PANU-594873 format. One record per residue (C-alpha): x negated, y negated, z; residue number from 0. Coordinates in nm, 3 decimals. Layout:
BEGIN
<pt><X>X</X><Y>Y</Y><Z>Z</Z><k>NUM</k></pt>
...
//
This chain:
BEGIN
<pt><X>-2.798</X><Y>-2.666</Y><Z>1.745</Z><k>0</k></pt>
<pt><X>-2.424</X><Y>-2.739</Y><Z>1.752</Z><k>1</k></pt>
<pt><X>-2.194</X><Y>-2.461</Y><Z>1.866</Z><k>2</k></pt>
<pt><X>-1.980</X><Y>-2.311</Y><Z>1.587</Z><k>3</k></pt>
<pt><X>-1.637</X><Y>-2.466</Y><Z>1.557</Z><k>4</k></pt>
<pt><X>-1.360</X><Y>-2.285</Y><Z>1.743</Z><k>5</k></pt>
<pt><X>-1.090</X><Y>-2.373</Y><Z>1.494</Z><k>6</k></pt>
<pt><X>-1.053</X><Y>-2.435</Y><Z>1.122</Z><k>7</k></pt>
<pt><X>-0.775</X><Y>-2.602</Y><Z>0.931</Z><k>8</k></pt>
<pt><X>-0.667</X><Y>-2.495</Y><Z>0.583</Z><k>9</k></pt>
<pt><X>-0.405</X><Y>-2.652</Y><Z>0.361</Z><k>10</k></pt>
<pt><X>-0.236</X><Y>-2.386</Y><Z>0.148</Z><k>11</k></pt>
<pt><X>0.085</X><Y>-2.414</Y><Z>-0.054</Z><k>12</k></pt>
<pt><X>0.134</X><Y>-2.758</Y><Z>0.104</Z><k>13</k></pt>
<pt><X>0.116</X><Y>-2.623</Y><Z>0.459</Z><k>14</k></pt>
<pt><X>-0.165</X><Y>-2.703</Y><Z>0.703</Z><k>15</k></pt>
<pt><X>-0.270</X><Y>-2.394</Y><Z>0.897</Z><k>16</k></pt>
<pt><X>-0.494</X><Y>-2.375</Y><Z>1.202</Z><k>17</k></pt>
<pt><X>-0.733</X><Y>-2.080</Y><Z>1.209</Z><k>18</k></pt>
<pt><X>-0.805</X><Y>-2.000</Y><Z>1.573</Z><k>19</k></pt>
<pt><X>-1.106</X><Y>-1.799</Y><Z>1.692</Z><k>20</k></pt>
<pt><X>-1.250</X><Y>-1.779</Y><Z>1.338</Z><k>21</k></pt>
<pt><X>-1.555</X><Y>-1.579</Y><Z>1.450</Z><k>22</k></pt>
<pt><X>-1.359</X><Y>-1.314</Y><Z>1.639</Z><k>23</k></pt>
<pt><X>-1.478</X><Y>-0.970</Y><Z>1.518</Z><k>24</k></pt>
<pt><X>-1.177</X><Y>-0.786</Y><Z>1.377</Z><k>25</k></pt>
<pt><X>-1.371</X><Y>-0.494</Y><Z>1.226</Z><k>26</k></pt>
<pt><X>-1.679</X><Y>-0.497</Y><Z>1.451</Z><k>27</k></pt>
<pt><X>-1.871</X><Y>-0.210</Y><Z>1.291</Z><k>28</k></pt>
<pt><X>-1.815</X><Y>-0.352</Y><Z>0.944</Z><k>29</k></pt>
<pt><X>-1.912</X><Y>-0.700</Y><Z>1.066</Z><k>30</k></pt>
<pt><X>-1.585</X><Y>-0.858</Y><Z>0.951</Z><k>31</k></pt>
<pt><X>-1.472</X><Y>-1.162</Y><Z>1.147</Z><k>32</k></pt>
<pt><X>-1.134</X><Y>-1.330</Y><Z>1.121</Z><k>33</k></pt>
<pt><X>-1.287</X><Y>-1.590</Y><Z>0.889</Z><k>34</k></pt>
<pt><X>-1.432</X><Y>-1.317</Y><Z>0.666</Z><k>35</k></pt>
<pt><X>-1.090</X><Y>-1.153</Y><Z>0.657</Z><k>36</k></pt>
<pt><X>-0.915</X><Y>-1.475</Y><Z>0.559</Z><k>37</k></pt>
<pt><X>-1.169</X><Y>-1.536</Y><Z>0.282</Z><k>38</k></pt>
<pt><X>-1.096</X><Y>-1.184</Y><Z>0.155</Z><k>39</k></pt>
<pt><X>-0.720</X><Y>-1.244</Y><Z>0.155</Z><k>40</k></pt>
<pt><X>-0.758</X><Y>-1.567</Y><Z>-0.038</Z><k>41</k></pt>
<pt><X>-0.949</X><Y>-1.377</Y><Z>-0.308</Z><k>42</k></pt>
<pt><X>-0.699</X><Y>-1.091</Y><Z>-0.340</Z><k>43</k></pt>
<pt><X>-0.384</X><Y>-1.292</Y><Z>-0.272</Z><k>44</k></pt>
<pt><X>-0.270</X><Y>-1.324</Y><Z>-0.633</Z><k>45</k></pt>
<pt><X>-0.272</X><Y>-0.951</Y><Z>-0.724</Z><k>46</k></pt>
<pt><X>-0.156</X><Y>-0.848</Y><Z>-0.377</Z><k>47</k></pt>
<pt><X>0.141</X><Y>-1.084</Y><Z>-0.392</Z><k>48</k></pt>
<pt><X>0.222</X><Y>-0.982</Y><Z>-0.749</Z><k>49</k></pt>
<pt><X>0.336</X><Y>-0.648</Y><Z>-0.608</Z><k>50</k></pt>
<pt><X>0.436</X><Y>-0.741</Y><Z>-0.252</Z><k>51</k></pt>
<pt><X>0.649</X><Y>-1.046</Y><Z>-0.334</Z><k>52</k></pt>
<pt><X>1.014</X><Y>-1.026</Y><Z>-0.221</Z><k>53</k></pt>
<pt><X>0.962</X><Y>-0.689</Y><Z>-0.048</Z><k>54</k></pt>
<pt><X>1.041</X><Y>-0.614</Y><Z>0.316</Z><k>55</k></pt>
<pt><X>0.715</X><Y>-0.657</Y><Z>0.505</Z><k>56</k></pt>
<pt><X>0.591</X><Y>-0.465</Y><Z>0.807</Z><k>57</k></pt>
<pt><X>0.253</X><Y>-0.567</Y><Z>0.946</Z><k>58</k></pt>
<pt><X>0.031</X><Y>-0.396</Y><Z>1.200</Z><k>59</k></pt>
<pt><X>-0.129</X><Y>-0.645</Y><Z>1.435</Z><k>60</k></pt>
<pt><X>-0.453</X><Y>-0.596</Y><Z>1.625</Z><k>61</k></pt>
<pt><X>-0.486</X><Y>-0.908</Y><Z>1.845</Z><k>62</k></pt>
<pt><X>-0.837</X><Y>-0.815</Y><Z>1.960</Z><k>63</k></pt>
<pt><X>-0.958</X><Y>-0.626</Y><Z>1.654</Z><k>64</k></pt>
<pt><X>-0.925</X><Y>-0.264</Y><Z>1.545</Z><k>65</k></pt>
<pt><X>-1.094</X><Y>-0.121</Y><Z>1.854</Z><k>66</k></pt>
<pt><X>-0.818</X><Y>-0.248</Y><Z>2.083</Z><k>67</k></pt>
<pt><X>-0.442</X><Y>-0.219</Y><Z>2.114</Z><k>68</k></pt>
<pt><X>-0.211</X><Y>-0.267</Y><Z>1.816</Z><k>69</k></pt>
<pt><X>0.159</X><Y>-0.288</Y><Z>1.742</Z><k>70</k></pt>
<pt><X>0.392</X><Y>-0.277</Y><Z>1.442</Z><k>71</k></pt>
<pt><X>0.584</X><Y>-0.594</Y><Z>1.364</Z><k>72</k></pt>
<pt><X>0.897</X><Y>-0.581</Y><Z>1.150</Z><k>73</k></pt>
<pt><X>1.096</X><Y>-0.869</Y><Z>1.298</Z><k>74</k></pt>
<pt><X>0.961</X><Y>-1.213</Y><Z>1.214</Z><k>75</k></pt>
<pt><X>0.857</X><Y>-1.382</Y><Z>1.540</Z><k>76</k></pt>
<pt><X>1.076</X><Y>-1.667</Y><Z>1.663</Z><k>77</k></pt>
<pt><X>0.769</X><Y>-1.893</Y><Z>1.668</Z><k>78</k></pt>
<pt><X>0.691</X><Y>-1.833</Y><Z>1.299</Z><k>79</k></pt>
<pt><X>0.701</X><Y>-2.147</Y><Z>1.083</Z><k>80</k></pt>
<pt><X>1.036</X><Y>-2.222</Y><Z>0.924</Z><k>81</k></pt>
<pt><X>0.878</X><Y>-2.214</Y><Z>0.577</Z><k>82</k></pt>
<pt><X>0.804</X><Y>-1.841</Y><Z>0.598</Z><k>83</k></pt>
<pt><X>1.071</X><Y>-1.676</Y><Z>0.384</Z><k>84</k></pt>
<pt><X>1.269</X><Y>-1.400</Y><Z>0.553</Z><k>85</k></pt>
<pt><X>1.545</X><Y>-1.153</Y><Z>0.477</Z><k>86</k></pt>
<pt><X>1.766</X><Y>-0.968</Y><Z>0.723</Z><k>87</k></pt>
<pt><X>1.810</X><Y>-0.602</Y><Z>0.635</Z><k>88</k></pt>
<pt><X>1.974</X><Y>-0.354</Y><Z>0.872</Z><k>89</k></pt>
<pt><X>1.962</X><Y>-0.608</Y><Z>1.157</Z><k>90</k></pt>
<pt><X>1.590</X><Y>-0.673</Y><Z>1.119</Z><k>91</k></pt>
<pt><X>1.470</X><Y>-1.017</Y><Z>1.011</Z><k>92</k></pt>
<pt><X>1.180</X><Y>-0.920</Y><Z>0.788</Z><k>93</k></pt>
<pt><X>0.922</X><Y>-1.164</Y><Z>0.661</Z><k>94</k></pt>
<pt><X>0.874</X><Y>-1.167</Y><Z>0.285</Z><k>95</k></pt>
<pt><X>0.515</X><Y>-1.161</Y><Z>0.166</Z><k>96</k></pt>
<pt><X>0.575</X><Y>-1.434</Y><Z>-0.089</Z><k>97</k></pt>
<pt><X>0.285</X><Y>-1.679</Y><Z>-0.082</Z><k>98</k></pt>
<pt><X>-0.072</X><Y>-1.735</Y><Z>0.030</Z><k>99</k></pt>
<pt><X>0.032</X><Y>-1.947</Y><Z>0.326</Z><k>100</k></pt>
<pt><X>0.233</X><Y>-1.657</Y><Z>0.467</Z><k>101</k></pt>
<pt><X>-0.065</X><Y>-1.424</Y><Z>0.425</Z><k>102</k></pt>
<pt><X>-0.299</X><Y>-1.661</Y><Z>0.604</Z><k>103</k></pt>
<pt><X>-0.058</X><Y>-1.751</Y><Z>0.884</Z><k>104</k></pt>
<pt><X>-0.006</X><Y>-1.382</Y><Z>0.959</Z><k>105</k></pt>
<pt><X>-0.377</X><Y>-1.307</Y><Z>0.925</Z><k>106</k></pt>
<pt><X>-0.441</X><Y>-1.568</Y><Z>1.193</Z><k>107</k></pt>
<pt><X>-0.200</X><Y>-1.364</Y><Z>1.408</Z><k>108</k></pt>
<pt><X>-0.434</X><Y>-1.067</Y><Z>1.346</Z><k>109</k></pt>
<pt><X>-0.201</X><Y>-0.886</Y><Z>1.108</Z><k>110</k></pt>
<pt><X>-0.456</X><Y>-0.648</Y><Z>0.958</Z><k>111</k></pt>
<pt><X>-0.236</X><Y>-0.408</Y><Z>0.761</Z><k>112</k></pt>
<pt><X>0.041</X><Y>-0.499</Y><Z>0.517</Z><k>113</k></pt>
<pt><X>0.307</X><Y>-0.237</Y><Z>0.446</Z><k>114</k></pt>
<pt><X>0.588</X><Y>-0.313</Y><Z>0.202</Z><k>115</k></pt>
<pt><X>0.913</X><Y>-0.149</Y><Z>0.095</Z><k>116</k></pt>
<pt><X>0.970</X><Y>0.045</Y><Z>-0.227</Z><k>117</k></pt>
<pt><X>1.252</X><Y>-0.192</Y><Z>-0.318</Z><k>118</k></pt>
<pt><X>1.303</X><Y>-0.566</Y><Z>-0.322</Z><k>119</k></pt>
<pt><X>1.478</X><Y>-0.729</Y><Z>-0.029</Z><k>120</k></pt>
<pt><X>1.776</X><Y>-0.833</Y><Z>-0.239</Z><k>121</k></pt>
<pt><X>1.879</X><Y>-0.478</Y><Z>-0.326</Z><k>122</k></pt>
<pt><X>1.810</X><Y>-0.110</Y><Z>-0.265</Z><k>123</k></pt>
<pt><X>1.693</X><Y>-0.017</Y><Z>-0.613</Z><k>124</k></pt>
<pt><X>1.360</X><Y>0.171</Y><Z>-0.618</Z><k>125</k></pt>
<pt><X>1.103</X><Y>0.003</Y><Z>-0.837</Z><k>126</k></pt>
<pt><X>0.895</X><Y>0.316</Y><Z>-0.889</Z><k>127</k></pt>
<pt><X>0.863</X><Y>0.686</Y><Z>-0.813</Z><k>128</k></pt>
<pt><X>0.582</X><Y>0.745</Y><Z>-0.563</Z><k>129</k></pt>
<pt><X>0.381</X><Y>1.042</Y><Z>-0.439</Z><k>130</k></pt>
<pt><X>0.167</X><Y>1.002</Y><Z>-0.128</Z><k>131</k></pt>
<pt><X>-0.112</X><Y>1.261</Y><Z>-0.118</Z><k>132</k></pt>
<pt><X>-0.195</X><Y>1.332</Y><Z>0.245</Z><k>133</k></pt>
<pt><X>-0.486</X><Y>1.571</Y><Z>0.310</Z><k>134</k></pt>
<pt><X>-0.504</X><Y>1.798</Y><Z>0.613</Z><k>135</k></pt>
<pt><X>-0.886</X><Y>1.800</Y><Z>0.622</Z><k>136</k></pt>
<pt><X>-1.171</X><Y>1.556</Y><Z>0.558</Z><k>137</k></pt>
<pt><X>-1.253</X><Y>1.724</Y><Z>0.227</Z><k>138</k></pt>
<pt><X>-1.168</X><Y>1.452</Y><Z>-0.024</Z><k>139</k></pt>
<pt><X>-1.233</X><Y>1.684</Y><Z>-0.319</Z><k>140</k></pt>
<pt><X>-0.895</X><Y>1.842</Y><Z>-0.236</Z><k>141</k></pt>
<pt><X>-0.728</X><Y>1.503</Y><Z>-0.278</Z><k>142</k></pt>
<pt><X>-0.902</X><Y>1.448</Y><Z>-0.611</Z><k>143</k></pt>
<pt><X>-0.801</X><Y>1.791</Y><Z>-0.741</Z><k>144</k></pt>
<pt><X>-0.441</X><Y>1.739</Y><Z>-0.627</Z><k>145</k></pt>
<pt><X>-0.417</X><Y>1.393</Y><Z>-0.781</Z><k>146</k></pt>
<pt><X>-0.535</X><Y>1.520</Y><Z>-1.117</Z><k>147</k></pt>
<pt><X>-0.274</X><Y>1.796</Y><Z>-1.106</Z><k>148</k></pt>
<pt><X>-0.002</X><Y>1.538</Y><Z>-1.039</Z><k>149</k></pt>
<pt><X>-0.129</X><Y>1.325</Y><Z>-1.326</Z><k>150</k></pt>
<pt><X>-0.137</X><Y>1.624</Y><Z>-1.561</Z><k>151</k></pt>
<pt><X>0.225</X><Y>1.703</Y><Z>-1.484</Z><k>152</k></pt>
<pt><X>0.335</X><Y>1.340</Y><Z>-1.521</Z><k>153</k></pt>
<pt><X>0.150</X><Y>1.319</Y><Z>-1.852</Z><k>154</k></pt>
<pt><X>0.336</X><Y>1.626</Y><Z>-1.976</Z><k>155</k></pt>
<pt><X>0.663</X><Y>1.449</Y><Z>-1.892</Z><k>156</k></pt>
<pt><X>0.544</X><Y>1.130</Y><Z>-2.065</Z><k>157</k></pt>
<pt><X>0.562</X><Y>0.938</Y><Z>-1.737</Z><k>158</k></pt>
<pt><X>0.287</X><Y>0.675</Y><Z>-1.694</Z><k>159</k></pt>
<pt><X>0.113</X><Y>0.683</Y><Z>-1.359</Z><k>160</k></pt>
<pt><X>-0.107</X><Y>0.447</Y><Z>-1.161</Z><k>161</k></pt>
<pt><X>-0.318</X><Y>0.549</Y><Z>-0.865</Z><k>162</k></pt>
<pt><X>-0.463</X><Y>0.372</Y><Z>-0.564</Z><k>163</k></pt>
<pt><X>-0.644</X><Y>0.476</Y><Z>-0.250</Z><k>164</k></pt>
<pt><X>-0.437</X><Y>0.461</Y><Z>0.066</Z><k>165</k></pt>
<pt><X>-0.727</X><Y>0.286</Y><Z>0.237</Z><k>166</k></pt>
<pt><X>-0.737</X><Y>0.586</Y><Z>0.468</Z><k>167</k></pt>
<pt><X>-0.785</X><Y>0.949</Y><Z>0.364</Z><k>168</k></pt>
<pt><X>-0.547</X><Y>0.993</Y><Z>0.070</Z><k>169</k></pt>
<pt><X>-0.434</X><Y>0.869</Y><Z>-0.269</Z><k>170</k></pt>
<pt><X>-0.098</X><Y>0.728</Y><Z>-0.376</Z><k>171</k></pt>
<pt><X>0.048</X><Y>0.768</Y><Z>-0.725</Z><k>172</k></pt>
<pt><X>0.308</X><Y>0.528</Y><Z>-0.866</Z><k>173</k></pt>
<pt><X>0.535</X><Y>0.570</Y><Z>-1.169</Z><k>174</k></pt>
<pt><X>0.709</X><Y>0.240</Y><Z>-1.256</Z><k>175</k></pt>
<pt><X>1.072</X><Y>0.314</Y><Z>-1.343</Z><k>176</k></pt>
<pt><X>1.367</X><Y>0.130</Y><Z>-1.491</Z><k>177</k></pt>
<pt><X>1.562</X><Y>-0.061</Y><Z>-1.228</Z><k>178</k></pt>
<pt><X>1.881</X><Y>0.142</Y><Z>-1.243</Z><k>179</k></pt>
<pt><X>1.826</X><Y>0.451</Y><Z>-1.031</Z><k>180</k></pt>
<pt><X>1.912</X><Y>0.527</Y><Z>-0.670</Z><k>181</k></pt>
<pt><X>1.680</X><Y>0.659</Y><Z>-0.404</Z><k>182</k></pt>
<pt><X>1.887</X><Y>0.976</Y><Z>-0.404</Z><k>183</k></pt>
<pt><X>1.797</X><Y>1.024</Y><Z>-0.771</Z><k>184</k></pt>
<pt><X>1.428</X><Y>0.947</Y><Z>-0.727</Z><k>185</k></pt>
<pt><X>1.419</X><Y>1.191</Y><Z>-0.436</Z><k>186</k></pt>
<pt><X>1.564</X><Y>1.463</Y><Z>-0.659</Z><k>187</k></pt>
<pt><X>1.288</X><Y>1.402</Y><Z>-0.910</Z><k>188</k></pt>
<pt><X>1.020</X><Y>1.377</Y><Z>-0.643</Z><k>189</k></pt>
<pt><X>1.130</X><Y>1.700</Y><Z>-0.478</Z><k>190</k></pt>
<pt><X>1.145</X><Y>1.884</Y><Z>-0.810</Z><k>191</k></pt>
<pt><X>0.798</X><Y>1.775</Y><Z>-0.924</Z><k>192</k></pt>
<pt><X>0.634</X><Y>1.832</Y><Z>-0.585</Z><k>193</k></pt>
<pt><X>0.799</X><Y>2.174</Y><Z>-0.547</Z><k>194</k></pt>
<pt><X>0.692</X><Y>2.273</Y><Z>-0.898</Z><k>195</k></pt>
<pt><X>0.330</X><Y>2.185</Y><Z>-0.822</Z><k>196</k></pt>
<pt><X>0.342</X><Y>2.375</Y><Z>-0.493</Z><k>197</k></pt>
<pt><X>0.479</X><Y>2.681</Y><Z>-0.674</Z><k>198</k></pt>
<pt><X>0.189</X><Y>2.664</Y><Z>-0.921</Z><k>199</k></pt>
<pt><X>-0.080</X><Y>2.592</Y><Z>-0.662</Z><k>200</k></pt>
<pt><X>0.041</X><Y>2.740</Y><Z>-0.329</Z><k>201</k></pt>
<pt><X>-0.313</X><Y>2.779</Y><Z>-0.198</Z><k>202</k></pt>
<pt><X>-0.379</X><Y>2.407</Y><Z>-0.237</Z><k>203</k></pt>
<pt><X>-0.053</X><Y>2.214</Y><Z>-0.192</Z><k>204</k></pt>
<pt><X>0.245</X><Y>2.203</Y><Z>0.040</Z><k>205</k></pt>
<pt><X>0.564</X><Y>2.005</Y><Z>0.102</Z><k>206</k></pt>
<pt><X>0.575</X><Y>2.124</Y><Z>0.463</Z><k>207</k></pt>
<pt><X>0.658</X><Y>1.822</Y><Z>0.682</Z><k>208</k></pt>
<pt><X>0.523</X><Y>1.969</Y><Z>1.008</Z><k>209</k></pt>
<pt><X>0.151</X><Y>1.897</Y><Z>1.029</Z><k>210</k></pt>
<pt><X>0.088</X><Y>2.205</Y><Z>1.243</Z><k>211</k></pt>
<pt><X>0.232</X><Y>2.428</Y><Z>0.968</Z><k>212</k></pt>
<pt><X>0.025</X><Y>2.289</Y><Z>0.680</Z><k>213</k></pt>
<pt><X>-0.305</X><Y>2.455</Y><Z>0.760</Z><k>214</k></pt>
<pt><X>-0.569</X><Y>2.308</Y><Z>0.529</Z><k>215</k></pt>
<pt><X>-0.326</X><Y>2.236</Y><Z>0.245</Z><k>216</k></pt>
<pt><X>-0.265</X><Y>1.890</Y><Z>0.105</Z><k>217</k></pt>
<pt><X>0.081</X><Y>1.751</Y><Z>0.173</Z><k>218</k></pt>
<pt><X>0.260</X><Y>1.597</Y><Z>-0.126</Z><k>219</k></pt>
<pt><X>0.480</X><Y>1.345</Y><Z>0.051</Z><k>220</k></pt>
<pt><X>0.776</X><Y>1.257</Y><Z>-0.169</Z><k>221</k></pt>
<pt><X>1.000</X><Y>1.185</Y><Z>0.133</Z><k>222</k></pt>
<pt><X>0.829</X><Y>0.859</Y><Z>0.229</Z><k>223</k></pt>
<pt><X>0.975</X><Y>0.708</Y><Z>-0.086</Z><k>224</k></pt>
<pt><X>1.306</X><Y>0.586</Y><Z>0.053</Z><k>225</k></pt>
<pt><X>1.495</X><Y>0.265</Y><Z>0.128</Z><k>226</k></pt>
<pt><X>1.334</X><Y>0.065</Y><Z>0.406</Z><k>227</k></pt>
<pt><X>1.026</X><Y>0.288</Y><Z>0.427</Z><k>228</k></pt>
<pt><X>0.686</X><Y>0.154</Y><Z>0.333</Z><k>229</k></pt>
<pt><X>0.335</X><Y>0.220</Y><Z>0.207</Z><k>230</k></pt>
<pt><X>0.035</X><Y>-0.013</Y><Z>0.224</Z><k>231</k></pt>
<pt><X>0.046</X><Y>-0.287</Y><Z>-0.036</Z><k>232</k></pt>
<pt><X>-0.230</X><Y>-0.279</Y><Z>-0.298</Z><k>233</k></pt>
<pt><X>-0.535</X><Y>-0.464</Y><Z>-0.164</Z><k>234</k></pt>
<pt><X>-0.414</X><Y>-0.433</Y><Z>0.196</Z><k>235</k></pt>
<pt><X>-0.700</X><Y>-0.363</Y><Z>0.436</Z><k>236</k></pt>
<pt><X>-0.664</X><Y>-0.077</Y><Z>0.682</Z><k>237</k></pt>
<pt><X>-0.764</X><Y>-0.067</Y><Z>1.046</Z><k>238</k></pt>
<pt><X>-1.049</X><Y>0.172</Y><Z>0.979</Z><k>239</k></pt>
<pt><X>-1.409</X><Y>0.148</Y><Z>1.094</Z><k>240</k></pt>
<pt><X>-1.548</X><Y>0.054</Y><Z>0.752</Z><k>241</k></pt>
<pt><X>-1.276</X><Y>-0.207</Y><Z>0.677</Z><k>242</k></pt>
<pt><X>-1.145</X><Y>0.002</Y><Z>0.388</Z><k>243</k></pt>
<pt><X>-0.883</X><Y>-0.133</Y><Z>0.147</Z><k>244</k></pt>
<pt><X>-0.594</X><Y>0.028</Y><Z>-0.040</Z><k>245</k></pt>
<pt><X>-0.751</X><Y>-0.007</Y><Z>-0.384</Z><k>246</k></pt>
<pt><X>-0.611</X><Y>0.051</Y><Z>-0.735</Z><k>247</k></pt>
<pt><X>-0.823</X><Y>0.282</Y><Z>-0.948</Z><k>248</k></pt>
<pt><X>-0.871</X><Y>0.386</Y><Z>-1.307</Z><k>249</k></pt>
<pt><X>-0.776</X><Y>0.750</Y><Z>-1.355</Z><k>250</k></pt>
<pt><X>-1.118</X><Y>0.822</Y><Z>-1.501</Z><k>251</k></pt>
<pt><X>-1.274</X><Y>0.705</Y><Z>-1.173</Z><k>252</k></pt>
<pt><X>-1.074</X><Y>0.940</Y><Z>-0.955</Z><k>253</k></pt>
<pt><X>-1.299</X><Y>1.250</Y><Z>-0.988</Z><k>254</k></pt>
<pt><X>-1.601</X><Y>1.050</Y><Z>-0.875</Z><k>255</k></pt>
<pt><X>-1.484</X><Y>0.827</Y><Z>-0.589</Z><k>256</k></pt>
<pt><X>-1.452</X><Y>0.831</Y><Z>-0.213</Z><k>257</k></pt>
<pt><X>-1.215</X><Y>0.589</Y><Z>-0.039</Z><k>258</k></pt>
<pt><X>-1.485</X><Y>0.459</Y><Z>0.195</Z><k>259</k></pt>
<pt><X>-1.648</X><Y>0.285</Y><Z>-0.104</Z><k>260</k></pt>
<pt><X>-1.362</X><Y>0.034</Y><Z>-0.127</Z><k>261</k></pt>
<pt><X>-1.382</X><Y>-0.223</Y><Z>0.150</Z><k>262</k></pt>
<pt><X>-1.327</X><Y>-0.589</Y><Z>0.230</Z><k>263</k></pt>
<pt><X>-1.692</X><Y>-0.637</Y><Z>0.128</Z><k>264</k></pt>
<pt><X>-1.677</X><Y>-0.456</Y><Z>-0.209</Z><k>265</k></pt>
<pt><X>-1.325</X><Y>-0.506</Y><Z>-0.346</Z><k>266</k></pt>
<pt><X>-1.356</X><Y>-0.878</Y><Z>-0.436</Z><k>267</k></pt>
<pt><X>-1.639</X><Y>-0.814</Y><Z>-0.683</Z><k>268</k></pt>
<pt><X>-1.454</X><Y>-0.512</Y><Z>-0.821</Z><k>269</k></pt>
<pt><X>-1.143</X><Y>-0.724</Y><Z>-0.872</Z><k>270</k></pt>
<pt><X>-1.345</X><Y>-0.989</Y><Z>-1.052</Z><k>271</k></pt>
<pt><X>-1.499</X><Y>-0.725</Y><Z>-1.281</Z><k>272</k></pt>
<pt><X>-1.198</X><Y>-0.502</Y><Z>-1.354</Z><k>273</k></pt>
<pt><X>-0.903</X><Y>-0.731</Y><Z>-1.293</Z><k>274</k></pt>
<pt><X>-0.585</X><Y>-0.611</Y><Z>-1.126</Z><k>275</k></pt>
<pt><X>-0.550</X><Y>-0.244</Y><Z>-1.220</Z><k>276</k></pt>
<pt><X>-0.215</X><Y>-0.233</Y><Z>-1.043</Z><k>277</k></pt>
<pt><X>-0.050</X><Y>-0.507</Y><Z>-1.248</Z><k>278</k></pt>
<pt><X>0.130</X><Y>-0.263</Y><Z>-1.486</Z><k>279</k></pt>
<pt><X>0.328</X><Y>-0.127</Y><Z>-1.190</Z><k>280</k></pt>
<pt><X>0.512</X><Y>-0.460</Y><Z>-1.161</Z><k>281</k></pt>
<pt><X>0.543</X><Y>-0.521</Y><Z>-1.534</Z><k>282</k></pt>
<pt><X>0.887</X><Y>-0.478</Y><Z>-1.694</Z><k>283</k></pt>
<pt><X>0.710</X><Y>-0.338</Y><Z>-2.001</Z><k>284</k></pt>
<pt><X>0.575</X><Y>-0.039</Y><Z>-1.804</Z><k>285</k></pt>
<pt><X>0.907</X><Y>0.080</Y><Z>-1.664</Z><k>286</k></pt>
<pt><X>1.024</X><Y>0.418</Y><Z>-1.791</Z><k>287</k></pt>
<pt><X>1.340</X><Y>0.624</Y><Z>-1.789</Z><k>288</k></pt>
<pt><X>1.394</X><Y>0.924</Y><Z>-1.563</Z><k>289</k></pt>
<pt><X>1.703</X><Y>1.029</Y><Z>-1.758</Z><k>290</k></pt>
<pt><X>1.547</X><Y>1.335</Y><Z>-1.923</Z><k>291</k></pt>
<pt><X>1.424</X><Y>1.477</Y><Z>-1.591</Z><k>292</k></pt>
<pt><X>1.754</X><Y>1.407</Y><Z>-1.419</Z><k>293</k></pt>
<pt><X>1.947</X><Y>1.563</Y><Z>-1.708</Z><k>294</k></pt>
<pt><X>1.734</X><Y>1.875</Y><Z>-1.682</Z><k>295</k></pt>
<pt><X>1.797</X><Y>1.894</Y><Z>-1.307</Z><k>296</k></pt>
<pt><X>2.172</X><Y>1.853</Y><Z>-1.354</Z><k>297</k></pt>
<pt><X>2.180</X><Y>2.131</Y><Z>-1.613</Z><k>298</k></pt>
<pt><X>2.009</X><Y>2.386</Y><Z>-1.386</Z><k>299</k></pt>
//
């Protein structure tokens, strides 16, 4: 029996890419090899890029899989192909996650997590208001309860919201907004809404930044939403044992889910069945005004 090939070649977007060590286990316990991972990325590339395109990209690389050492990569390596699009922001030459070839080239470099900015590279205008729900315990029911409280408040303010798993232990809620606000303004709104929820549910929620001071409360992180900061892109895998994925959800699913159900193995079929649930976040037709909330805050 012939030994398995040690290298594959793919032609994507007109570029021929060599896939080295295709059978290297990247998520050993989940039985995901580099080739499995690349197949996954090719399936989710279109919806993932629909959001991530033209944003500052930070990847987390695990050269020998998730059980070994890792490092964050913001600067595009000097040896990267010239066709990878980049943008220099604050003296960092970021790669832009703009096409399938870029995804696959970086995946071959064992980039396993894809974190993108809240603004496009060309400007510093936030494209949405975001709340990152970060639990202090393993009890996911607390995350579900908190997410539904956030949604209830956003509904009362007539602000549409879209939710995804973080791929780790929390949920992330996005409100697509008109492209004319500053991060200072979105932070005012984020602080006001998070503080209001904490005042109503002090036993459950906190905006305390220090982990040691949170106790068992869920942290509503509105501070992460800032220029140059990042969250995982939709459909980005995470370096977790089960090969979990940051997965868009329907709100009606939220009370019944656990993030470990959404993995490199399960998300492709889900995407085929439900389509891209995150697509409204990037649609110009979904963007809403924050003027009424900001006016209220200015009048206080």
